[in-house]
Structures are given as structure tokens and as C-alpha cells.
N, C-alpha and C positions, 0 to 999 in steps of 0.2 A: 447596579440593581440587577439581580438574576432575572433571566428571561423566563416568561410563563411556560408551563408545561403545555402539551398538546391537549386540545379539548377531547373530551370523551368522544364526540361525534367524529372528529378528524381520525382518532385512533381506530374507531370501528370501522369507518369507511376504508382506511388504508388496509386493514386487515382483510376486509372482504375482497378487496382487489387481489391482495396476495394470495388468499386462498384459492380464488379463481385461476390465478396464474399458476399456482402449485398444481391444480388439476390438469392444466394444459401441459405443464412440465412433465407430469406423470405420463400423460398420453404420448407426448414426444419421446420420452424415455423408452416406452414400450415399442414404439415404432422403430426408433433408431437402434435399439438393442437387437431386434431381429434382423435388421439390415447390415449392421456393422460389425458386431462382436466377432463373428466368424472370419471376417476377412480383413479387419483393420489392423494396420501395423500399430504396435504400442512401444512405449519406452520399456527397456528391459534393464534389470540391475546390472547386467554385464557393461552397461554404458559407464559404469564407475570403475571398471577395471583399470588397473595401472595407477590408481591414486595412492600416494603415500599415506594420506589420512582419508579414511572412510569410516564413518561411525553413525550408526542410526539407533535411536533409543527412544522409547516412551518414558518420559521422566515425570515424577510427581512434582508439579509446580503449583503453588498456591492452592493445594488440595485437589488438583485436577491433573489427570494423565495427559500430557502434552508432548507433541512429536518434535524431536531434534534430529536433524541431519547435518553432519559435519564433513565437509569435503575439502581436500587440498592436496597439492603436488608434493610439498615439502613440509615436514613436521616443524621446522624451524622458521616458517613464514609467520608473519604477524597474523593475529586472529581478527576476523571482521564478523560481527554479529548483525545480521540483516533483519530489519523489522518490516515486514510486508504491509501492503496497503489493503484497502477494502472499505471498511472493516469486514473481515470474513470471506475475502476472495481466495479460493484454494491456491496454494503455492507449490506444493511438492511436485505435481505433474508438469509444472511449467518452468519456473526459474532455474532449478538444478540442471535442466536440459537445454537451456538457451545457450546460444554461442557466447554472449557477453559474460555469463556467469561461469561458464566452463573455462573461458580463457582467464577470468578474474582469479580462478582458483590456482593459477600459476603463481600468483603475486600474493594471495592471502589464503589462509585457512578459513573458509566461509562456513558460518554457522546459519542454516536455514531452520527457522522456528515457526511452526504453524501455531498461531496464537490460540488460546482458548476460544472455543466455539467454531473453529475453522478446520475443514478437512478432517484429518486423523485426530485432531484435538477436539472434536465434537463428541459429546455424549448426551444421550437423553436424561442422564442423571445430573448433568451439569446444573448448578444452582444458578437460576436466571439472575438472582441478585448480585452475583459475582461478575456480571457483565457491566462493568463500570470503569472509567478512566483510571481511578486509584488502583483497582485490582491489576489492571494491565501494567501500570507502572511497577507495581510490586512484583508482578510475574517477570517483568524484564530484569529487575534486580536479582531475582532468583536465578533466572537463566544464565545471566552474566556471571554470577558468583559460581554457579555450577560448572560453567565453561572454563573459567579461570582455573578452578581446581583441577578439572579434567585435563586441560591442555598445560598446566603448570606455567601459567603466565600471570604477571601482576595486573596487566591492563589489556583491553581489547579496543579495537576501533568499533564505533557504532554507526550503522548506516540505517536511516529511516526513510521510507518511501511513502508518500501520500498519507494516509491515516497513520502509518507507522511513524511518520515524522512528527505528529502531534505528541505521540508517546515518547518518541526519541528525544525531542527538544526538552520536554519536561524532565525526563530521566537525566539528561546531561546537565541540566541546571541544578539538579539535586545531588547527584552522585558523581562528580567530575573525577574524584580519586580513583575510579575504576576504568577511566577511559584514556586512550592516547589522544582521540579526537572525535568529533561528532560531524558526520557527513549526511547530507540530505539530498534527495531528488524528489520533486513534486512537493516542495515544503508547504505543508498546511499551516495556516496561522490563526485564521478566525473563520471557521467553517460557515457560519451563518452569513457573515459579510460576503464570503466567497460565493455562496449561493445567489445572493443578490446581484453580484457582478456578473455571474454566469447568465442569469435571467436577462439582464441588460444587453449582454453580448448577443445572445440568441435573438432577442427582439430586434436589435439593430440589423443583424444580418438577415432576418426574415423579411424586415421591412425593405431592405435593399433589393432583394430578389422576388418580392411579393409572394412570399411563401404563406399562403392563406391557412394551410393545415397547421403550421407552426404557430401562427398568430392566434388561431383559434384555441390551440391547446394552452398557450400562454395566458390567454384572457381568463381561463378557468383556474389560474393558480393565484392564491392569496399569499402575498409575501409577508404579511404581518407574522412576526415570530410565533405567536401562539397558534396560528392556523396553518403554518407551513408544515407539510407532511413529507414522509419519505417517498410517497408516490409522486409528489410535485417534484422532488429532487431527481427521481428516475426519469421523468418525462423531460426535464431540462437537459439531463446527461444525454439523452438520445439525440437531441438537436446540437448540443456542443460537440458531440462526435461527428455529426453530419457536417459541421462547419469547421472541422480541423482542430478543435481545441483539446482533443485527447490524443489522437495520433495525427501528427501533421503531414508527413511524407507520403503516406499510403492511405490517406483518408478516403480516397475515391475507390480504393481497390478492395477494401473489406467492408462488410456489412457491420452494423452496430451489434446485432445478435450474431456472433460468429459461430457457425456450425462446427468448425474445426476445434474450437475450444470445448464445446459440448462432447464431441467425438472423443477427444483426449480424456476427459473425465470419465466417459463411459467405458474406455478401454484400458486405462492405465492399470498395471498390476500393482502399483504402489498403493491404491485404494481397495478395500474390500467392496463387495456388492453393497453392503449396508452403508458405507460411506458415500458411494456414488449415489445411492438412492436419496440419502439426506441432502446432498448437495443439489440434487434436482428438485426435490419436494420442498426444501426449506432454503431457497437461495439468498434470502435476505434476513436470516436469523440474527446474525451479528449486527447488522445495520439497524434492525428493528430495536434490538435490546439496547444498544448503545446511542440511539438516535438523540435523546435528551441531552446526554453527557456531550455528545458531539457538538450539538448546537450551542452549547454553553461554553465551549473551549475558546480561549483567547489567549494566545502565547504572549502577546504584549504585556499581559498581567501575570501569566502563570510562569513564564520563563523569560524574564527580561535581561537576564545575565547568565552566561555559560562560560565556565572557567577552564575550558580546554579549547584548543584550536578548532575553529568552525569552518566548514566548507559547504556552501550552498552551490549545487549544480542544477541550474534552472533552465528549463526549456523556454525560449522566447515566446512561443505560441501556447504555453499552457494556460487553459481557461478553466478546466474542470478543477484545478487547484491553482488559484490565481497567482501568476507571475508577479503582478503588481503588488499584492500583499506580501508575497515572499521577499521582494526587493525592499519594501518599506520596513518589514521586520528586520531584515539584515542590517539596514542603516541604524535602526534604533536599538539593535541588540548590543548590549555590553559584553565584550569578549576580550578580557585582559591578555589571553595568550594568542590573540590574533584571529582574524576572520578573513575569508575570501570568497567572493561571489564570481562564479564562473558561468557565463552565458553559452547556452547551446542554441545557435541561431536557427537550425533546421529541425528543431524538436519541439514537441508539445509536452506531454506529461511524462513520458519515459525516455529521456535522453540516453539511458544505458542500452536501449534497443534501437532507437532512431540514429544515433550517432555513436556507434560502438567504438570506433577507433579513437575518437577524441576522449570518450568516457574511459576507455582502458588506459590511454596515455596519462590522463588526469590522475587516475588511481595510482599509477606507477610512478609519476614524476612529481606532479604538483602536490599531492597530499603528503608525501613524506618530506618534502623540502623544509618544512618548518623545523624538523629535527636538526638540520644542519645549518641553514641559512636564515631561518625566520621568514616572515612575510615581507615582501618587497612593496605590495600594494593591496588595497582592499578589493579591487575589481580586476578580473582578467577577461578580456574579450573572448 
């Protein structure tokens, strides 16, 4: 039975909070712009120099112009399409410049796609009715077909992270003929159940350390599906971060609202001033528009079978996207071509940045092994 939609009261309340936050973001933007723009170091396109493959293009995907960046060291490397998380978290100023991804580009030709509504793929003319799960799956099909033709390959690897793993698993279940394999990090399975598990995690931790502020905020959250709002989810995420369920190794070293990320968005030459303004004034555009679809997603029902090799790379401490649900889905998933669950014991939500060496070794050795030897076991410690 489908879950009920958000009540009008909840939706209005959430929007008021977000409008207020947008005003604060605008104020922060003006202050930080005056302080940082003249002196802050920024990523420069020469960072991409020396790459065998470097292609950037705004492509018409599903009736909307969307940004594709393709980077790689060798034109004959296999192609890997990356589905970023969020939904709506800006990608281009971050992932292509990270150490993990830049090293990964020696092994794969990596396709970075900013999904509709995100970063350079946002437009004020974007039809809000197009912000739904089915459209994102259709967009993924168009992107993969475009890349297959552009790179002259029959198949690609597909890597879904967090929100992107919802889209990726459903896509892989429907269109296996276009893929070598499906890879996931932060595998999302049932977002609403995930929210309830995150709530219980925070409540337990807050009781243990007598965190009265966290307990007061939790007490105001209604976990009944029709009453649970995006603002509730944002509150829980703040505390999940505080207790190490998003970033595990450096959870005490970085604040939840990271000013370095804001600084990067403000100074990156990859985005125009208009794009930067939109990101600061409308930080939750995609999450708001996709909220109901997201809360109704259930991969146990929507993607019970994937007919390509499947690799789950799971952070042992991932709470924001439940490692427990990911493991359960893995065991229930029918994968005739084989499946492997690889645990990252010192990671939470982003094993590719928290345990870079193990991630890169996995992508270089374990992922291709099915092509020569097949799967020796379902789980790898």
C-alpha cells in the first residue's frame, strides 16, 4: 500500500524553514564573497592537463541541458559512469578534484554527470514535474547510451553512490544489457526505513551521553510516514554526523556545516555566479522535489534481481544510509552473474574517501576478477 503524501501543513512548515534558511544563506554568501573571492585559491581547469581523455559538454538529456565531464588517462580503459548522491548535492567542484577519483581515472575513464536540478544542470526553466524517480532512470539511460556512442563501447560500469544507488540499482535491474557490472557505495534501499533507523541510532547515542539538546529536537519529530518531513531528516542528519554515521574517521575534526565546502562553491570557476547563487539560495531544491518519490522507494520490490555482476562496497559505520539495510538487500538480491559484499571497517558513508587505498585496490583487482575467474565467495572482509 503506497505511503501517504506529506500533509499541507507539514509542507508549508518545511518551506517556511527553508525560505528562512535561504535568507541566511544569502547573507552568508555576501559576507563570504567579500572576504574570500579575492584571495581564495580555486580549482583551475589546468588540473586536467595531461589526461588522455578530457571532455566536457552540456548535453540535452530528457529535454534538459545537463553537464557531463569525462576524464581518463587512457582512451582504451573501461568506462565508468558515476551517479552522485544528494539528491542535488553539487559534484563538479568536488569529486573530479579528489585524490581518489583522480587516481581512479588511471584505471577507468570516469563519466561525471551532474543530474537534472543539480549544479550546472539546474535551470529556472526546469519542469518541476520532471523531478521524479522515473525521469532520473530515463535520464540515466540516455546518458549511458550517449556515452556508449561517444566512447565507442558496448557496455559501461555503473557506480551509484547514496541517492545515486537508488537510481543505479533500478537501472541495472531494467537494462543489464548496457552494463559490465553494477557497483555501489552507500547503497540506499528503503529510504523511509533508513530514516527510522537513523532516528533510533541518534536517540540511543543521545541517551548514552545525556545529550539533552539532541533529545529535545528528536522529541519534536513525528516519524509517522505522512508527517515526516525533509526538515526532520535534516535535523537527524546533523546528529548522525555528530555521532560518526556519515564520516567516521574524522568526525571530530570537521563541523557538520563545513565552511570549506561553501568556500569551494563560492570560488570554483567551474560554476558561473548564477549557479553559485542558486546553490546557496536553493540548497534543497532536488531534495524537496524528489522527497515523496524518495520516501516511497523500496528496492526489495523495485529491483529484486540484477542480471549483471554486483559489488556492494559498504562502510561498516554508515548510518545515514543504513549498512544494515544494504547488507539485508544484498543477501535477498538475486544476481545470477554473481555478487560480492566488501566491508570497509574504518568507513561510514564514503569509503572511497575514508579508505582510499582499499577502495582503489578493490576497483583495480576485485571488480575485474569476475571476467577471468568469477566469484569465489559472496562476502569479502
